[in-house]
KEVO-671307 format. One record per residue (C-alpha): residue number from 1; x, y, z. Coordinates in Angstrom, 1 decimal. Each point is the difference from the previous one (the first is absolute). Layout:
BEGIN
(site NUM; (X; Y; Z))
...
***
This chain:
BEGIN
(site 1; (-48.1; 18.3; -3.8))
(site 2; (2.8; -0.3; -2.1))
(site 3; (3.2; 2.0; 0.0))
(site 4; (-1.2; 1.9; -3.2))
(site 5; (-3.9; -0.1; 0.7))
(site 6; (-2.0; 3.3; 0.7))
(site 7; (-1.6; 1.3; 3.2))
(site 8; (-2.7; 1.3; -2.3))
(site 9; (-0.3; 2.8; 1.7))
(site 10; (-0.6; 3.8; -0.9))
(site 11; (1.5; 0.7; 3.9))
(site 12; (3.9; 1.8; -0.4))
(site 13; (1.3; -2.1; 2.9))
(site 14; (-1.1; -3.1; -1.8))
(site 15; (1.5; 1.2; -3.2))
(site 16; (3.0; 1.0; 1.4))
(site 17; (0.5; -3.5; 1.6))
(site 18; (-0.2; -1.3; -3.4))
(site 19; (3.4; 1.5; -0.8))
(site 20; (1.6; -0.4; 3.3))
(site 21; (-1.1; -2.8; 1.8))
(site 22; (1.3; -2.7; -2.4))
(site 23; (3.1; -2.2; 1.9))
(site 24; (3.1; 1.9; 0.1))
(site 25; (-1.2; 3.2; -1.4))
(site 26; (0.2; 2.4; 3.2))
(site 27; (3.7; -1.6; 0.7))
(site 28; (0.7; 1.2; -3.5))
(site 29; (-1.0; 3.0; 0.5))
(site 30; (1.7; 0.2; 3.2))
(site 31; (3.4; -0.9; -1.9))
(site 32; (-0.5; 2.7; -2.4))
(site 33; (-1.1; 2.8; 2.3))
(site 34; (3.5; -1.0; 1.9))
(site 35; (1.7; 0.8; -3.5))
(site 36; (0.7; -3.3; -1.9))
(site 37; (-1.0; 1.0; -3.4))
(site 38; (1.8; -3.2; -1.9))
(site 39; (-0.9; -3.3; -0.3))
(site 40; (2.8; -1.9; 1.5))
(site 41; (-0.1; 2.6; 3.2))
(site 42; (-3.7; -0.9; 0.1))
(site 43; (0.8; -3.5; 0.2))
(site 44; (2.8; 0.4; 2.9))
(site 45; (-2.9; 1.4; 2.1))
(site 46; (-2.5; -2.4; -0.9))
(site 47; (2.1; -3.2; 0.0))
(site 48; (-3.1; -2.8; 0.3))
(site 49; (-1.6; 1.5; -2.9))
(site 50; (0.6; -1.8; -3.3))
(site 51; (1.2; 2.6; -3.0))
(site 52; (-3.3; -1.4; -1.8))
(site 53; (-2.2; 1.2; 2.5))
(site 54; (2.0; 3.4; 0.7))
(site 55; (-0.2; 0.2; -4.2))
(site 56; (-3.8; -0.4; 0.5))
(site 57; (-0.6; 2.5; 2.8))
(site 58; (2.3; 3.2; -1.5))
(site 59; (-2.2; -0.5; -3.3))
(site 60; (-3.4; 0.1; 1.9))
(site 61; (1.3; 3.1; 1.9))
(site 62; (0.9; 1.8; -3.2))
(site 63; (-3.3; -0.6; -1.5))
(site 64; (-1.3; 1.5; 2.6))
(site 65; (1.7; 3.0; -0.2))
(site 66; (2.2; -0.6; 3.8))
(site 67; (3.2; -0.3; -1.9))
(site 68; (1.5; 0.7; -3.4))
(site 69; (2.8; -2.0; -1.5))
(site 70; (2.8; 2.2; -1.5))
(site 71; (2.4; -1.9; -2.6))
(site 72; (4.1; 0.8; 1.5))
(site 73; (2.8; 0.5; -2.3))
(site 74; (2.1; -3.4; -0.7))
(site 75; (-3.6; -2.2; 0.1))
(site 76; (-1.7; -0.8; 2.7))
(site 77; (-3.0; 2.4; 2.0))
(site 78; (-0.5; 1.8; 3.0))
(site 79; (-3.7; -0.1; 2.0))
(site 80; (-1.0; 3.5; 1.5))
(site 81; (-2.8; 0.8; 2.0))
(site 82; (-2.8; 2.6; -1.7))
(site 83; (-1.9; 2.6; 1.7))
(site 84; (-2.6; -2.5; 0.7))
(site 85; (3.1; -2.2; 1.8))
(site 86; (1.4; 2.5; 1.8))
(site 87; (-3.2; 1.3; 1.7))
(site 88; (-0.1; -4.0; 1.3))
(site 89; (3.3; 0.9; 2.3))
(site 90; (-2.2; 0.9; 3.3))
(site 91; (-2.5; -3.0; -0.6))
(site 92; (2.6; -2.5; -0.4))
(site 93; (2.1; 1.8; 3.3))
(site 94; (-3.0; -0.5; 1.9))
(site 95; (-0.4; -3.2; -0.9))
(site 96; (3.7; -0.8; 1.2))
(site 97; (-1.0; 2.0; 2.9))
(site 98; (-2.9; -1.7; 0.9))
(site 99; (2.0; -3.3; -0.3))
(site 100; (2.6; 1.4; 2.3))
(site 101; (-2.3; 1.2; 2.6))
(site 102; (-2.4; -3.0; 0.6))
(site 103; (1.4; -3.2; -1.9))
(site 104; (1.1; -2.1; 2.8))
(site 105; (4.2; 0.3; -0.4))
(site 106; (0.2; -4.2; 0.7))
(site 107; (-2.0; -0.7; -3.4))
(site 108; (2.4; 2.9; -1.7))
(site 109; (3.3; -1.9; 1.4))
(site 110; (-1.2; -2.7; -1.4))
(site 111; (0.2; 1.0; -3.8))
(site 112; (3.7; 0.3; 0.5))
(site 113; (2.0; 0.7; -3.7))
(site 114; (3.3; 0.8; -0.1))
(site 115; (0.1; 1.7; -3.5))
(site 116; (-2.6; 1.7; 0.6))
(site 117; (1.7; 1.4; 3.6))
(site 118; (3.0; 0.8; -1.8))
(site 119; (-1.4; 2.0; -2.9))
(site 120; (-1.8; 2.0; 2.5))
(site 121; (2.8; 0.3; 2.2))
(site 122; (2.4; 1.7; -3.2))
(site 123; (-3.2; 2.1; -1.1))
(site 124; (0.1; 1.9; 3.5))
(site 125; (4.1; -0.2; 1.0))
(site 126; (1.0; 3.8; 0.3))
(site 127; (3.8; -0.5; -1.6))
(site 128; (0.6; 3.5; 2.1))
(site 129; (0.7; -1.1; 3.7))
(site 130; (2.7; -2.6; -1.8))
(site 131; (3.8; 1.0; -1.1))
(site 132; (0.3; 1.6; -3.4))
(site 133; (1.3; -3.0; -1.4))
(site 134; (-1.0; -3.2; -1.2))
(site 135; (-1.3; -1.8; 2.5))
(site 136; (-1.2; -3.6; 0.2))
(site 137; (-2.6; -1.7; 2.5))
(site 138; (-0.6; -3.8; 0.3))
(site 139; (-3.4; -1.3; 1.3))
(site 140; (0.2; -3.5; 1.4))
(site 141; (-3.1; -1.8; 0.8))
(site 142; (1.6; -3.2; 1.7))
(site 143; (-3.4; -2.2; -0.2))
(site 144; (-0.6; -0.1; -3.3))
(site 145; (0.9; -1.8; -3.2))
(site 146; (3.4; 0.7; -1.0))
(site 147; (-0.7; 1.3; -3.5))
(site 148; (-2.4; 2.4; 2.1))
(site 149; (1.8; 1.2; 3.0))
(site 150; (2.6; 2.6; -1.4))
(site 151; (-0.8; 3.7; -1.1))
(site 152; (2.0; 2.9; -1.0))
(site 153; (-0.6; 3.6; 0.2))
(site 154; (2.8; 1.8; -1.9))
(site 155; (-0.4; 3.8; 0.5))
(site 156; (2.4; 2.1; -2.5))
(site 157; (-0.7; 3.6; -0.7))
(site 158; (-3.3; 0.5; 1.1))
(site 159; (-1.1; -3.3; -1.3))
(site 160; (-1.5; -3.0; 1.4))
(site 161; (0.0; -3.4; -1.9))
(site 162; (-0.9; -2.9; 1.6))
(site 163; (2.0; -3.6; -0.8))
(site 164; (-1.2; -3.7; 0.8))
(site 165; (3.1; -0.9; -1.5))
(site 166; (3.8; 0.8; 1.7))
(site 167; (1.0; 3.4; -1.9))
(site 168; (3.7; -1.0; 1.1))
(site 169; (0.5; 3.0; 2.0))
(site 170; (1.6; 0.3; 3.6))
(site 171; (-3.0; -0.4; 2.6))
(site 172; (-0.1; 3.3; 1.9))
(site 173; (-3.2; -1.3; 2.6))
(site 174; (-1.4; -3.4; 0.2))
(site 175; (-3.2; -0.1; 1.4))
(site 176; (-1.5; -3.3; 1.3))
(site 177; (-3.2; -0.4; 1.0))
(site 178; (-3.2; -2.4; -0.4))
(site 179; (-2.2; 1.2; -2.9))
(site 180; (-2.7; 0.4; 2.2))
(site 181; (2.0; 2.4; 2.6))
(site 182; (0.8; 2.0; -3.0))
(site 183; (-3.1; 0.0; -1.7))
(site 184; (-1.7; 1.6; 2.9))
(site 185; (2.7; 2.6; 1.4))
(site 186; (-1.0; 1.0; -4.0))
(site 187; (-4.1; -0.2; 0.8))
(site 188; (1.2; 2.4; 3.3))
(site 189; (-1.2; -2.7; 2.5))
(site 190; (3.4; -0.4; 1.2))
(site 191; (2.8; 2.6; 0.1))
(site 192; (3.8; -0.6; -1.4))
(site 193; (1.2; 1.3; 3.1))
(site 194; (-1.4; -2.5; 2.0))
(site 195; (0.3; -3.3; -1.8))
(site 196; (3.8; 0.7; 0.2))
(site 197; (0.2; 0.4; 3.6))
(site 198; (-2.1; -3.2; 0.3))
(site 199; (2.3; -1.7; -2.1))
(site 200; (-2.7; -0.8; -3.2))
(site 201; (1.9; 2.1; -2.0))
(site 202; (4.0; -0.2; -0.5))
(site 203; (1.7; 3.2; -1.8))
(site 204; (3.9; -0.7; -0.6))
(site 205; (1.9; 2.1; -1.7))
(site 206; (1.5; 3.5; -0.5))
(site 207; (-1.0; 2.0; 3.4))
(site 208; (-1.1; 2.8; -2.4))
(site 209; (-2.2; -2.0; -1.4))
(site 210; (-1.4; -1.4; 2.2))
(site 211; (-1.1; 3.2; 1.9))
(site 212; (-1.2; 1.5; -3.5))
(site 213; (-2.1; -3.4; -0.9))
(site 214; (-2.7; 1.3; 2.8))
(site 215; (-0.7; 3.0; -2.0))
(site 216; (0.3; -1.0; -3.5))
(site 217; (-2.4; -3.1; 0.1))
(site 218; (-3.2; 1.6; -0.2))
(site 219; (-3.2; -1.7; 0.8))
(site 220; (-3.2; -0.9; -1.7))
(site 221; (-2.4; 3.3; -0.8))
(site 222; (-2.3; -1.9; 1.9))
(site 223; (2.2; -0.5; 3.1))
(site 224; (-0.9; 2.9; 2.3))
(site 225; (-3.7; -0.6; -0.6))
(site 226; (-0.9; -0.6; 3.9))
(site 227; (-2.1; -3.8; 0.2))
(site 228; (-3.3; -0.8; 0.9))
(site 229; (0.5; -3.6; 0.9))
(site 230; (1.5; -2.2; 2.6))
***
């Protein structure tokens, strides 16, 4: 069956599947449910999705009444969930919960993507435990190619920005880890403190920020779900 073909059934499950089960659609909804409303922010949360396909999926979701497009002053648009789109929240979260509980972790950890990991970490970082000033936290993944191994989270006035190019600020904390280890921590499969004790994660810099990062670095929304696979 092609992507645009109909199941040809009156069943509500099949009709909903025609809207939701095309490739990338559910993860586009995941990004919107996490708060992304602009095209470039959606792209950062979907780094392996082509801009052309993202535009296509957004148009399909709008035609289906799941999202609406709102022009913004100065040009451009924002994409917001409609009432129908918001009603998908527990469904999308349930899919993620099922994946966390039942998909074998070694399969999950094959799909490593530093850009997506850092975007998710930026979204969930809590500025509150950090000092009330600008803080710059550098993440270094030594095994990656030079162009992809460094990322910076800049926390200032309650806002968190992600940079893939050195922002030029003094580094308050350097976090050195393999990408797999940091992804496992984010997913709740390992604990930051245990990985630091084992030497698989290094925290170098301001002692206060070294302590605070354990509380500031929030985990995936699914990290607390009990796994049911080995």
